[in-house]
N, C-alpha and C positions, 0 to 999 in steps of 0.2 A: 275129412275126407279125401285128401290129395294120397296119406299116406295109404288110406284105404283100397283104393284105386290105383296104386303101387304095386300095392303086395296083391292084387288080383290082375296084374300086366296090365291092366289099361293104358294104350295109348291111342295121343288125340291120332284124327285122322286128318291128314294133312287138307284134302282136297273139300272137307265138312269145314274148316279151318279157317279156308281162303274162302269159302263161299260167304262166311259169317261176318269177313273181314269184309269185302266187298258189300255185303247189303249197310254194315254200318259204315261205309266208307258216303255210301248212298242217301242215308239218312245223316248222315252231319254234313252233306253237301248243302243240305236246303235248310238245316235244324241251328247252323250256328246264328244267333242274333246278327239281323240287318244292321251292320254299323258297330259290332265286337270288332275292340282295335287291337290291330299291331302296333307296336311301336319300334320305328328305323331309327336307333339311336345315334348320333350324329354330336361330333365333340370340331369341329370347324370356328375358326376366331369369332364369325356371323351366325342365325340359324338357315339360312339357305347358302351360303356360301360354295360347297363341296357341287351343285348341281350347276353352278357357271364354274370352277374350276377341275371338275370333274365330269368330263360327256362319260367316260364309263361307268360311272355312279348316275349320271343323269337315268342313261339307261338301261342299267339295273332296276332301278326306284321303279322306272316308268314300268318295266314288263313285270318288276311282283307287286306293284298296286294292282294293274288288271286283272294277275291271276288270283291275289287276295278277295277281290270284288267276286269272284266268280263262286268262289268258296265261299262266300258268306261272312267275310273277314272288312275289314276297314285300316288302311296304311296309311300309317301317318308320320309325319318327320318331330322324333321328339330332340328337341339342342339341351343336351346335357351340358349347361354352365361349368367350367373346372369347378367353381366355388362350391358346387351340388355334390360332389367327389368324395367330401371325407365324411361327412354324413346321411342320415335315412333319406334326406328333404328328395330324393331322386323317388326312392319307393311312395313317397308320400304322393306323389304326383302324377306318376306311373296308376297308381290307386286308385286315386283322384277321377283319372281319364276311362277307368274301366279299361285297362289293358289288361290283356291274360296271355297275349307270346310278344317277344321281344327279338328282333333283327339286326343283329352289331357286324355293319359294315366294316368294309376295308377302310380306314379313315389316314390323312393325311398325318396325326399324331396318336399311333395306336396306344389304349387302354393297358398300363399297370397292372393297375386292377380298379376294380369298381366295386363300391360302396352301395350296393342292392341288396335288399332282403328277396334273396332269389329265388326262393321256398316259394313264393307266389308267381313265378313266370315258367313260360315255355320258352328257351332261348333255342336258337340259332344262331353262330355267329361264323364271319370270316373270319379264318383261321386264324390271323395276322391281327385282325381286332384288339383281340383282349389276350395280356400275357395269363392274368390268374382271376380270380379260376377257371377251370376247362373248363368248356359248354361242348355241346355237339356240333361241329360245325361245316364247312362248305370251303373248298380249297381250289385252285390251279394249284395242277400236277407238276409245280417246278421242276423238279429231277428231269423227269418222263419229258417233259414238252421243250427244255434244252436238247435235249440226245436227240429231239423231232428237227427243234430247227439246224441244227451242227448236221444234219444227215439230208435235209434238204439243201444246203449250201454246200456240201461235198458233191450232190447229182450234178450239181450246179455248174463244176469244174472249179469251186474255190479250195486251197489247201493249204493255205497259212491266214488262221480263222485269230484275228486277234477280242480280246471282251474288255468292251469300256464297259464298268458296271458301275453304279452309284451305290453310295453305302448304305444310303435307303432302301433300295431292290433289295438289296445281299440278305438285309436284316429281316424285310418282309421274307422272304424262301427260308430265311431259316438256316442259309450259308448254301443251300439243293441249289443255285445258279451257277455257283464256283465250283462248287464238287462235281455237277455235273458235265461242265467246262472240260476240268482234267479228265475226269474220266474218258469221257471222248478221245480226247487228243490222245490218253495213251493208247486206247482202242482202235482207234481207226488211223493215229496220224502216229503210226511209233517209229518212225523213222527221219520223222521230221524234226528241225530247230523249231523249237514251241518259242512261240510267245507270251510272254507273261502278263494275265490282266492286271488293266490299271484300273484302281479303284479310285474315284471322284468323291466330292462331297459339292452340291452343287452345280451350277451353269457358268458360273464370274471370268471373269480374266485370268483367273491365275488356273484353273480347272483347264482355260483350252490352252493354254502355255504348256500346262504338264503333256495334253493329249499332243500337243503339234510335236513337243520331244519324244515322247512315245513313239508315236508316228514314225519318226527321221531314224528311228533305233532301232525299231523290229521291221518294218513297213510290210504289215498283214496287207495280204491282196481282200480280204475281208473284214469287218470293225463290227461286231454285234454288239447291239446298243440295246441298254436298259428296257427303252421307250424310246418313241417317234421322239420323243422330244431332244434325245441324245443327237441325229440330224441337226438342228441347230448348233449343237454343241461343235459340231464336226466343219458348219461353214465357220462358222467363229475361230476354228484353230486352221483356217485356209485349205483345210484334205476336201479337194473334188472328189465329187461321188456323182455316177461311178468310175470316173476319167482314174483315178487313183488309186482306188478300192469302191469293192461296192460294201453296203448296207444294209443290214439285216436289225430289225427291231422284234427283243423277245415280247412287246404288248405293245400290238398298231393299235390306233385308235378307231379307223377305219380304212378295210381293203379299198376303199377310190380314191385314197388321199397317194400310191404309186409306190408306198413304205412298203417292203416286201419285211414278213415278219408272222409272228401267229395273232389271229385274231383271239382276245378269249371269251368272246360270244354272253356279253353280260346280259343277252336279253334269256337265252338259253339258263344263265345262271343265275336269274332275279325270280324266274318261274319255278327252278329245284329247291331256292332258299325258302321260299314259301309250301310249295308241297311238303317238305321235307318237316317243317315245321309244323304243317294244319295234320300229318301224318302221327308225332309226338303229340300231337292236342288231343288226338285219338286214343291216342295209350294212356292218357291219362298223367304224361313225365311232368313234373318242375321241379324247378330249385336245380343243384348241380347234378351230373350226373356221376356213377361212379364210374362208367365207363365212357368216354365220351364214343357218338359214333360220327362217322366222316362219310362226304361224298364229293369227287373229286370232279372236276369239269373240265371234259377235254379240249384243246384247243386246238386251232384248225391251221394250218397251211398255207400262207396266201404272197403269188408272186410280185413280185412288184420291179420298176423302172428302176430303184436305187440298186434291183441285183440283179443284171441281165449273166443269160450264159454266157459265161466261156466258151469260143471256139477251140 
């Protein structure tokens, strides 16, 4: 039939296709059996530890759960113990609970792989949540957002930025944070004596000592941290913010905290994830896609007391 249509020169009508998709979406919104389950797979040490340790994930989950309910689904937290990762037990559990879709959120311990029968599920992953296989994904635009952060910082009068980057954050971004930092230095600070980034692991006394030595050697006028927690490390290192240097975080928890940086819009990201998953379900997609599609969540800049405008 398709070959005959092509031979006769038939082409689909975009307006009609849009109408059909709209009507299908309206039917599906009320047609999903109430309580049809979407699994929110987590891998923390305890089943609900993520909600206590990560306010970002807590907000993300809350918004995703509300959106799922609007669409006729039930979003539930499913905790996968490490012992379930090497066999099909995880699939059996999900199947028994009637799971149709899976959300793989960002986690403190990314999966290198996950041994599930993917052909049974529709999946959307946070890009850094799973190394293999590659699914449709949602992600922060790390490269663009780091450039946005540095440009906002420069507009406030800062001329000598230093990057304080955790190894975990750099791995999550696929090296994009470091790459964007060097890119912006090259194009926006061409005549400056650039500050070499400081890579740290953890926030213990050794990291504070390394930070103190790095600061005394390079004297950046603003320090770019991975998250708001980097400010605690500056305090341990005896660096007074903003007296000795300004501070800005690539990922701030809440604009109300007074820390300058980027809001990653957890609630928007949660709703976008469920909407994306819903559309994939409508399309009848299951399993590992041949060509994964992705959505990028744009961050928002927020001024803060840690980064006053220089006169």
